[in-house]
LUMFI-491083 format. One record per atom (N, C-alpha, C): x, y, z. Coordinates in steps of 0.05 Angstrom, whole numbers, plus 5000, padded with zeros to 4 digits. Example, Ala and Ser with C-alpha at 12.3 -4.5 7.8 and 13.67 -1.06 7.14 Angstrom:
2
526448865156/524649105156/526449345156/525749555142/527349795143/525850015157/
END
This chain:
396
181369963341/180670153362/178470343354/177570333329/175670533320/172970503335/172470253345/169970223359/169770383385/171970493394/171970643419/170770923415/170571013389/169371273384/166371243384/165071413399/162171393402/160871553381/159971423359/158571553338/155571493342/153971693347/151171643354/149471643330/147971433324/146171433300/143671593306/142571713285/140071873287/137771683294/136271753314/134171563324/131671573306/131571753286/129171773270/129571633243/131571473240/132071343215/129871143208/129771073182/127670883173/128670603178/128370513203/129470253211/128170023197/129769843189/128669593177/128169613148/128769843135/128069863107/130369773088/132769753098/135069713081/134969433067/133769233081/133768973069/131268923051/129569113049/127169073033/127569203006/129469102990/130269242966/128069222945/126868982941/124968952920/122569132922/121269142946/118869322948/119569612942/121869702951/122569982946/123070032917/124069832902/124269872873/121569902861/119569752872/116869782863/115770052869/116470162892/115470422899/116370642879/118770622870/119770832852/118870772823/117270562820/116070502794/118170462773/120370342780/122370272761/124170502754/123870732767/125470972760/128170972773/128670812792/131270812806/132370532808/134770492798/135870222798/137570162822/138470372837/140170312859/138570222883/139870072900/138469972924/138370192945/136070222959/135770432979/137570383003/138470603014/139970593039/138470743059/137370603079/135470723097/136570743126/138870633130/139870633158/142570773161/142870993146/145371143148/145671273175/148071323183/148571453209/148671753205/147371893223/147372183222/148972293245/150772473239/152372593260/151072853268/150672903293/149273143302/150773393294/149173593285/150373853278/150174053301/149073963323/148674153346/150874103366/152774293366/155074263383/154274273413/152074423418/151274443446/150474173458/149473993442/148673743452/150973563459/153373633449/155573443451/158073573463/157773793475/160073933487/160273863516/162173683522/162573593550/165373483551/167273643559/170073553560/171073493532/171873243527/172873163501/170573073483/168073093492/165872993476/165573133449/166473373444/166173493417/167273313395/169173143401/170272963381/168072783370/165972733385/163872553376/162272663352/162472923348/160973043326/162273013299/164572873299/166072833274/165972533266/165772483239/165872203231/168672093235/168871833237/171471713242/173471773220/172471793196/174371853174/175672123178/174172323188/175372583193/177472573215/176872413235/178872373257/181372253246/181172063229/183571933217/185172133202/183872293185/185272473168/186772683184/185772753207/187072973222/188772863245/189272613246/191072503266/189972483294/187372553297/186172553324/185572273333/184672103315/183971833323/186371683334/188671713321/191071583330/191871673358/191571933363/192272043389/190371933410/187871923405/185871833425/186071533429/186871383408/186871093410/189670983414/191471133425/194271043428/194370793446/192670783466/192570543483/195070483497/196170233493/198470143509/201070273501/201270373476/203770503467/203670793473/203770863498/203671143506/206271283501/206271513490/208771663485/209971763510/212471833509/213871963532/212572233537/212872343561/211672593568/212172813548/214672843539/215373053520/213873013494/213872753484/212472693460/209472733463/208472673487/205572703492/204772993489/206373173501/205673463499/205673553470/207573453454/207773533426/205273433411/204573183416/202373063402/199673193410/199473253436/196973393445/196773663433/198973813432/198874083420/198174063390/199373873377/198773833349/195873763344/194773593361/191973523359/190173763364/190973923384/189374163390/189274353366/191574393354/191674573331/190074473307/190274203303/188674083281/185674103286/184974063311/182174093319/181074373314/182674573322/181874853318/181674913288/183574813272/183474853244/181074733231/180374483240/178074343230/175474493236/175274613259/172974763267/172575003248/174875123240/174675353222/173775273194/174475033186/173774933159/170874833159/169974693179/167374573180/165874673205/164974923205/163475023228/160774883231/160174823256/157574693261/155374893262/152974813254/150674993256/149775013285/149175253293/148275303321/145675453320/144475483343/141975633345/142275923335/144776023336/145276303328/145776333298/145876103283/146376123255/143876243241/144376363218/142176473203/141076263183/138776153189/137775933172/136576053146/136475883126/135275953101/132276003106/131176223096/128276273101/126576063087/124475973101/122675783088/121175923065/120075763048/118775873024/115875763023/114075933015/111275843013/110875712985/108675572983/108075442958/107575652936/106175862943/105576072923/108176202913/110076252931/112576382922/114076192903/114175942910/115575752893/114175722866/111475722866/110075712841/110575952823/110576192836/111076432821/113876432807/115776302820/118376272808/118176122781/116675902781/116375752756/114675902736/112776052745/111076202727/112676422712/114776522725/116376732713/118976632701/119376372700/121776252688/121076142660/122976172642/122576082615/122775772615/120475652611/120375362610/119775262582/120375422562/119675362535/120775092525/123275032532/124474772523/123074542536/122174572561/120874362575/117974322564/116674542557/113974522546/113874362520/116074352506/116074212481/115973902485/116673812509/116873532514/114573412531/112573582538/110473482556/108373322540/106973152555/104773002544/102373042563/100873252560/098773322579/096273152578/095873012556/093572832554/094472562542/092772362545/093272102534/092572112504/094372012488/093872002459/092271752452/089871802442/088071582435/087571592405/087271352394/086671332366/084371132361/083171152337/081170952330/078770962348/077770722354/075370692370/075670802398/078070782410/078570902436/078171202436/079071332415/078671622414/075771702411/074271542395/071471602391/069871552417/070471332430/069171272455/069671482477/072171572478/072971772498/071472032491/071272102466/069972352458/066972342465/065772112461/062872092465/062072052495/063671882508/062871802535/064971882557/067171992550/069272062569/068672312584/070472392601/070172642617/070172892599/069173112608/069273362592/072073452587/072473602566/075073712560/075573952579/078073992584/078874222601/078374482586/077374672600/076774932588/079375052576/078975192554/081275302539/082975482556/081675642573/083175832589/084875702611/084475442615/086075292636/088375132623/088575132597/090574962584/093475052591/093875322593/096475422600/097375332628/095475352646/096075262674/096674962675/095074812661/095574522660/098374462648/099074602627/101674552614/103974632633/103574842649/105574922668/106174692688/103974562697/104274342716/106074122704/105574052679/107173842666/109973932660/110374192656/113074292652/114674272677/113474342700/114874322726/115574032731/113873842722/114473562725/116773472708/117673642689/120073582673/122573712683/122173882704/124374052714/126073892734/128673912732/130573772750/131373972772/132373852794/133374022816/135974152807/136174412812/138474572804/139774682829/142074592836/143474682860/144174972860/144175092837/144975382835/142475562838/140075442839/137675602842/136875622871/136775872881/136075912909/133375802916/131475842898/128675742904/128675442907/130175302890/130275012892/131274922919/133475052928/134674982953/132875052977/131375272974/129575352996/127275152998/126375052976/124174852976/125174602991/127574502985/128674272999/128874323029/130074553036/130474613064/127774643079/125774763066/123174793078/121874523084/121974343065/120774083069/122073943092/124673943093/126173803114/125473923142/125574193143/125174323169/122274293179/120374313161/117574293170/116874003179/118073803167/117473533175/118873463201/121373543203/122973483226/122273653250/121373893244/120774093265/123174243274/125074283256/127574423262/127574693247/129074883258/129375133243/132275173233/133874963236/136674973226/136774853199/138574953182/138974843156/140374573158/140174413137/141574163135/143274163110/145374003109/147073993085/145473903060/146473993037/145073923012/145173623007/147373493015/147673203012/148173083039/147172843043/147672703068/145572503075/146172323093/144372113101/141972223116/141972473124/139672583138/137172583120/137572593094/135172583076/133772313078/135172103085/133871853088/131871853112/132372033131/130572043154/127872153147/127572293125/124872383116/123972223092/125271993087/124271803068/125271813040/127471953035/128771923009/130571673010/131271572987/132671312986/135671342990/136771582987/139671612990/140371893000/142771972994/143772223005/143072462988/141872422965/141072642947/138172602938/136372782948/133572752941/133072772911/134772902896/134272942868/134172672853/135572472863/135672222849/133072062850/131172152867/128672012870/126372132854/126972352839/124872502827/124372432798/125472202789/124872122761/121872062758/120772172737/117872132732/116172352742/116972502762/115372722772/116872992771/119572982768/121073222768/120673392793/120973652790/120773822813/117873832824/115873752809/113173752819/112873572843/114573352844/114473182868/115173332893/117073522891/117773692914/115673902919/114474012898/112474222901/110074112916/109273872910/106973762924/107573712954/109973622960/110673582988/110873853002/111874062987/111974332998/109074423005/107274382987/104474462992/103374323017/103974063019/102973903041/103974003068/106474083069/107574163095/107174463101/106474623081/106174913085/103375003089/101474843079/098674913084/097974853113/096975043128/096374983157/094274773161/092474733142/090474533145/091574243141/093474223123/094473953116/096973883131/098374073143/100874013157/100473803179/098373813196/097973603216/097773323203/096373303181/096173053167/098872963157/100373143146/103073073136/104772963158/104673083182/106272993204/105172723215/102572683213/101472423221/102472203203/102572253177/103572063158/106572013162/107972233167/110872203172/111372043197/109672083218/109971933242/109571633237/107571563222/106971283215/109371173199/110571333182/112771233166/115171163183/115271253208/117471193226/116770953245/114370833241/113470623258/115370383258/115770253281/117670023282/117169803261/114569743256/113969533237/112569623212/111069843214/109569943191/110970173176/113570193180/115070413168/115170393138/115470623125/115770643096/117170913090/118370943067/119771183060/117871413053/117471603071/115471813068/115771953042/118172053035/118472223011/118172062985/119171822985/118871652961/115971592957/114471532978/111671482976/110171732966/110971972976/109772222968/110172262938/112572202928/113072232900/111272052883/110671812894/108771642880/105971752880/105171892901/102572022901/102472242880/104672382876/104772582854/104572442827/105972222824/105772072798/102971992792/101571892812/098771802808/096972042801/097372272816/095772512810/096272612782/098772612773/099372692746/097972522725/097972262730/096772072711/093772122710/092472162732/089572222733/088972472718/090672682721/090372932707/090672882677/092672722670/093272672641/090972522628/089672352643/087372202633/084772362633/084972612641/082772812641/080572752661/081272582681/079272512701/078772742721/080572942721/080273172739/079173412724/078673382698/077873622682/075273742692/073373582699/070773682708/071173852733/072673762752/073173912777/074774162771/076774142753/078374382746/076574592733/074774502715/072974692702/071074822723/070174672742/068274782762/069674992779/072174932787/073575122804/075275312789/075375282763/076875462745/079875482753/081075252759/083875242766/084774952762/087374922758/088574662756/090474602779/092174792786/094174742807/092874682833/090774832841/089474792866/088174512868/086774432846/085474172845/087473952847/089673982832/091773772832/093073742860/093573972873/094673972900/092873812919/090273872918/088373742936/088173442929/088273382903/088073092896/090472942905/092873062904/095272942915/094872882944/093973072960/093573032989/091472822993/089372822978/087172622981/088272342975/089972322956/091172062949/092971962971/094572142982/096272063005/094671993029/092472133034/090672073056/089471793053/088671723028/087571463023/089671243029/092071283019/094171083025/094671063055/094771293068/095271293097/093171133112/090671163105/088471023118/088770723113/089370643088/089770363082/092070243098/094270393097/096670293110/096370263140/095070453152/094770443181/092770243191/090370253179/088170083189/088569793182/089869733159/090369463151/093069363158/094569523174/097169453185/099069353163/099269513142/101069443120/103969493128/105769353114/108569393118/109869443091/112469493091/113769563066/113669333046/113269083056/112968863038/110568883021/108469023031/105969053017/105869292998/108069442997/108069702984/107169692954/108169502939/107469482911/104469442907/103369252922/100569202920/098869442929/099569572951/098069792961/098170022941/100370072928/100570292909/098770242885/098669992876/096969922853/094069962861/093369882885/090569902894/089770202896/091570362907/090970652910/090770782883/092570712865/092470832838/089870762823/089070512825/086570422812/084170572823/084070592850/081770722862/081771022855/084071142855/084271432849/083271492821/083971322802/083171372774/080171332770/079071152785/076171092782/074371272798/075471392820/073771542838/075071812846/075871982826/077172232833/075372422850/072772432843/070972602858/070672512886/070372252890/070072142917/072572192934/074972172921/077472222935/077472502946/076772702929/076772982938/074673032960/072372902958/070372942979/071172813005/072572593004/073672473029/075572663043/077272793027/079172983039/077573213052/075473313039/073773523050/072673433078/071673193079/070473083104/072673073125/074972963118/077072933137/077973203149/078373393132/079373653142/077173803157/074673773148/072473903163/072173793191/072373533194/072073413220/074473473238/076773493226/079173573241/078973853251/077974033234/077574313242/075574333265/073474153264/071474153285/072474043311/074873933311/075973823336/075273533341/073873403322/073173133326/075272943314/074672683316/076372483304/075472443275/077172503256/076372473228/075572193221/073772173202/072771913194/074771773176/077271773184/079371653169/080371393181/078671273197/079571023210/079170783193/077670803171/077270573153/077370673125/078770523107/078870603079/076370503064/074570363078/072170263065/070470493055/069770513029/068170733019/065570763033/064270533041/061770543054/061870673082/064370673093/064670773120/065371073120/065671183096/066571463094/064771633076/062171593077/060371753060/060472043070/060572233052/060672513060/058072603073/058272783091/055972883105/054373073086/051773103090/050173283073/051173573073/052073663096/052973943097/055473993080/057073773076/059473803060/058773853031/056473733022/055773772994/055274062987/053974203005/053474493001/056074643000/057874573018/060474713019/062074652994/062074402985/063574332961/062374472937/059674502937/058474642914/059174932913/059375062936/060075342936/062975382931/064675182939/067475192934/068975402951/067775492973/068975702989/071675613000/071675373013/074175283025/076375243005/075675122982/077775062962/078675312947/076775502942/077675742929/079675892945/079575872972/081576002988/084375912981/084675652975/087375542970/088175602941/086275632923/087075632895/086675892880/085176082891/084676332876/087176472869/088976512888/091476652882/093076512861/093076252862/094576092843/093476142815/090776132812/089576152786/089976432775/089776642792/089976912782/092876972772/094876842785/097576902778/098676742754/097076542745/097976382722/097776542696/
END
């Protein structure tokens, strides 16, 4: 009789992903062994949407109904109790329902939500936290020996300026940091990412299948952060909190929900962080960091530029989750070889979006996305980028 209870699935789930286990394992780059669960059911937390006679019972999972005796009462069917028994059972059910409401209050529009957090505020938390133990384990550059070391010294990219080494090391320390449920800042970052993508101002539970709706593989986002640590969340936070990049983040999120081109948004985002970290470790971003005299701001923009490149490939070439492993390798290779071009493409994209036109992001072909002459002057002055990174650099 359990099928008589109307449990409504969340319509924004990542449909069709649950059977594509192998590609998703490729997405996490071998960091997660469990199979993704992408089609979990979400029970609405908004009582207003479901209050209609006996409809409030729909906001509870069947297991809760079983535990409180409500399911048996509702599904009595042919074995109806006598009138006296019926009154007793109904009264008992009513009491249990009221007790359950007291234990598990639903979030309403009148609830006080957790305040969102800006990227700068979250960064300042890590800047003022003792990360000494984590700093001991970082590997900020590639260790080269022999001929490879000599070749890199003679022909490789310039070394990062000495005054930027501390900021670079902070980035890699954050990438070693795990999610701590007791830290308010950590929880605010998670809540902010969820609410900005979904467009809600209500908090969501720390654990639950709702995280799958924004592209995590299971009920706990922390399990997907192997290899990037908390930096994976920091980059997503930057993406959704910067007013210039938020529209792009939502465009990518919308594509991730496509009936056939869907992909796990957050897992893919973590892979963009992994690629950006590797490019920084290989010192391919050192020249740009030296020019702008910052590391965090450059890495943030490179993360967004990498996700933009993947988005353009995925959308224009109609990729699906089956192609994820190949696409990730292609994006990573291009990002490592063309870091400057990646950043300039992002400049072009954001400039044209600000101008109200259609960004030249319709084709991932490099020949179709040459930067405009006016952009070169802007990139040289660094005015737009300094706006995003000055405060970060000064506070490091």
